[in-house]
ZAMAR-136008 format. One record per residue (C-alpha): x, y, z; residue in one letter. Coordinates in pm, whole numbers, padded with zeros to 5 digits, always signed. Example, Ala and Ser with C-alpha at 12.3 -4.5 7.8 and 13.67 -1.06 7.14 Angstrom:
<pts>
+01230-00450+00780A/+01367-00106+00714S/
</pts>
This chain:
<pts>
+07474+10231+10567X/+07669+10540+10667X/+07973+10655+10471X/+08217+10580+10754X/+08078+10231+10807X/+08097+10146+10438X/+08463+10253+10422X/+08568+10036+10717X/+08587+09712+10512X/+08808+09891+10258X/+09046+09996+10536X/+09056+09640+10671X/+09124+09492+10326X/+09398+09747+10259X/+09562+09675+10595X/+09550+09300+10528X/+09717+09344+10188X/+09991+09566+10332X/+10054+09325+10619X/+10069+09031+10377X/+10321+09215+10163X/+10533+09301+10468X/+10535+08943+10598X/+10622+08805+10254X/+10903+09060+10223X/+11046+08953+10558X/+11038+08586+10455X/+11150+08636+10094X/+11337+08962+10032X/+11239+09117+09698X/+10891+08967+09697X/+10723+09304+09759X/+10875+09440+09439X/+10733+09143+09248X/+10391+09171+09415X/+10358+09541+09331X/+10511+09523+08981X/+10162+09564+08836X/+10183+09935+08917X/+10440+09980+08638X/+10250+09769+08382X/+10050+10003+08154X/+09805+09733+08047X/+09736+09635+08407X/+09693+09996+08515X/+09452+10059+08227X/+09246+09755+08327X/+09245+09864+08690X/+09144+10219+08600X/+08860+10088+08386X/+08734+09867+08669X/+08768+10154+08917X/+08573+10391+08692X/+08299+10132+08647X/+08282+10083+09023X/+08237+10455+09082X/+07976+10488+08810X/+07775+10191+08933X/+07824+10238+09307X/+07792+10614+09348X/+07412+10608+09386X/+07424+10355+09670X/+07755+10427+09844X/+07819+10791+09760X/+08177+10901+09824X/+08257+10559+09975X/+08239+10426+09618X/+08573+10600+09558X/+08739+10395+09832X/+08592+10075+09693X/+08701+10177+09345X/+09063+10203+09461X/+09055+09849+09600X/+08875+09710+09295X/+09115+09888+09060X/+09427+09768+09242X/+09310+09408+09262X/+09202+09409+08897X/+09538+09554+08790X/+09718+09285+08987X/+09511+09012+08822X/+09567+09154+08473X/+09941+09175+08540X/+09958+08815+08668X/+09766+08688+08367X/+10005+08851+08120X/+10330+08773+08303X/+10299+08403+08381X/+10571+08174+08252X/
</pts>
């Protein structure tokens, strides 16, 4: 699979997440701040960075530089999950 073709799903996933955030913000003002609060949570960011690093290390041989794009998505989604798990009522 070429580098450009393997990055296309990452672009689509990122666009879907941004669109979802925008629609939620239009329906419920302030929801975007809550959805992206994981970016200020040190524990969540550390978990996301660890997952991203593992993705690059494991995926570099097969995907090459496209592994970096996948690592960003994996890291962000992992950070969001870690944040949700530690901040539930």
